[in-house]
C-alpha positions in Angstrom: -13.0 17.1 7.3 -15.2 17.1 10.3 -17.7 19.9 10.8 -15.5 21.5 13.4 -12.7 21.9 10.9 -10.5 19.1 12.2 -9.3 16.3 9.9 -11.3 13.1 9.9 -9.7 10.2 11.8 -11.3 7.1 10.3 -9.8 3.7 10.5 -8.7 2.2 7.2 -10.5 -1.0 6.2 -7.5 -2.6 4.3 -6.0 -5.8 5.6 -2.2 -6.0 6.2 -0.1 -7.7 3.5 -0.2 -11.4 4.3 3.3 -12.0 2.8 4.8 -8.8 4.2 8.2 -10.4 4.5 8.4 -10.5 0.7 7.8 -6.8 0.6 11.0 -6.0 2.4 13.3 -5.7 -0.5 13.5 -1.9 -0.2 17.0 -0.3 0.2 15.4 2.7 1.9 12.1 3.5 3.6 9.8 5.5 1.3 6.2 6.8 1.0 4.8 7.5 -2.5 1.5 9.3 -3.3 0.1 8.8 -6.8 -3.1 10.2 -8.4 -5.6 7.6 -9.4 -8.8 9.5 -10.3 -10.7 12.5 -8.9 -12.1 10.2 -6.1 -9.0 8.3 -5.1 -5.3 8.5 -4.8 -3.0 5.5 -4.3 -0.5 5.6 -1.5 2.2 2.9 -0.8 5.1 2.6 1.5 8.1 0.4 1.8 10.2 -0.4 4.9 13.7 -1.7 5.0 14.3 -4.9 6.8 16.0 -3.0 9.6 12.9 -0.8 10.1 10.6 -3.8 9.9 12.6 -5.5 12.6 11.9 -2.5 14.9 8.1 -3.1 14.4 8.5 -6.8 14.9 10.3 -6.6 18.2 7.9 -3.9 19.5 10.3 -0.9 19.5 7.7 0.8 17.2 4.0 0.5 17.7 2.2 -1.7 15.1 -0.1 1.1 14.0 1.2 4.0 11.8 -0.6 7.3 11.3 -1.1 8.4 7.7 -1.4 12.2 7.6 -2.4 14.0 4.4 -1.8 17.7 4.2 -2.4 20.5 1.7 1.0 21.0 0.2 0.7 24.8 -0.2 0.3 25.4 3.6 0.7 22.0 5.3 -2.8 22.4 6.8 -4.2 19.0 7.8 -6.5 17.4 5.2 -7.0 13.8 6.4 -5.7 11.3 9.0 -6.0 7.5 8.9 -4.5 4.7 11.0 -3.0 1.7 9.3 -1.2 -1.5 10.4 2.5 -1.0 9.6 2.5 -3.9 7.1 -0.5 -2.7 5.1 1.9 -1.2 2.5 -0.7 0.3 0.2 -4.1 1.9 0.2 -6.6 3.9 -1.9 -7.3 7.2 -0.1 -10.1 9.7 -1.0 -8.7 13.2 -1.6 -10.7 15.7 0.5 -10.8 18.1 -2.4 -10.0 17.1 -6.0 -7.7 19.5 -7.9 -5.5 20.3 -4.9 -1.8 19.6 -4.2 -1.2 17.1 -1.4 1.7 15.7 0.6 1.6 12.7 3.0 3.5 11.7 6.1 3.6 8.4 8.0 4.1 8.8 11.7 5.2 6.1 14.2 5.2 5.8 18.0 8.3 4.5 19.6 8.2 2.2 22.7 8.1 5.3 25.0 5.0 6.7 23.1 6.9 9.5 21.4 5.6 10.3 17.9 8.1 10.4 15.1 7.6 11.3 11.4 9.1 8.2 9.7 8.3 8.9 6.1 7.5 11.9 3.9 6.0 11.6 0.4 6.3 13.5 -2.8 3.9 16.3 -3.6 1.0 15.2 -5.8 -1.8 17.1 -7.7 -5.1 15.3 -7.3 -7.1 15.1 -10.5 -10.0 17.4 -10.9 -13.5 16.0 -11.4 -15.8 17.1 -14.2 -15.7 20.8 -15.0 -17.9 23.1 -12.9 -20.9 24.8 -14.4 -19.7 27.5 -16.9 -16.2 26.0 -17.0 -15.1 24.6 -20.4 -13.8 21.0 -20.4 -10.4 20.3 -22.0 -10.7 18.5 -25.3 -9.8 14.8 -25.4 -6.6 13.7 -27.0 -8.6 12.4 -30.0 -10.3 15.7 -30.4 -7.0 17.6 -30.2 -5.5 15.2 -32.8 -8.4 15.7 -35.2 -8.3 19.4 -34.9 -4.6 19.5 -35.6 -4.8 17.3 -38.8 -5.2 19.0 -42.2 -8.1 17.3 -43.7 
């Protein structure tokens, strides 16, 4: 977030999918948000061939806006611009340990903004425990403590 409290608007550095036509096997448009680690979440989207045709013929602008919001209140968290055929990206969560939801917005040929896709709600993993906070035991430690030796 910028110092003035508005979401950052930085351009993504990922390149569009070179074989994007092969990615058009979706039966419906969808946007999926997945936790990766405390410093990254993975986002991917799929377009149907019908929606891709709208991008190709210029009915929709080639750039889509990725909007990440805090799920509990829909307050803006992050905004990024992508080429419509990028299809996937690693995105840094503004604050680990928070619930997020994402939206992809498109501009039609008249410049009107439309929300094209809405993701699932996702909990971003927390980082290491804060000072004074106890870490959860690893699965191996839980297993050893539950065994009767």
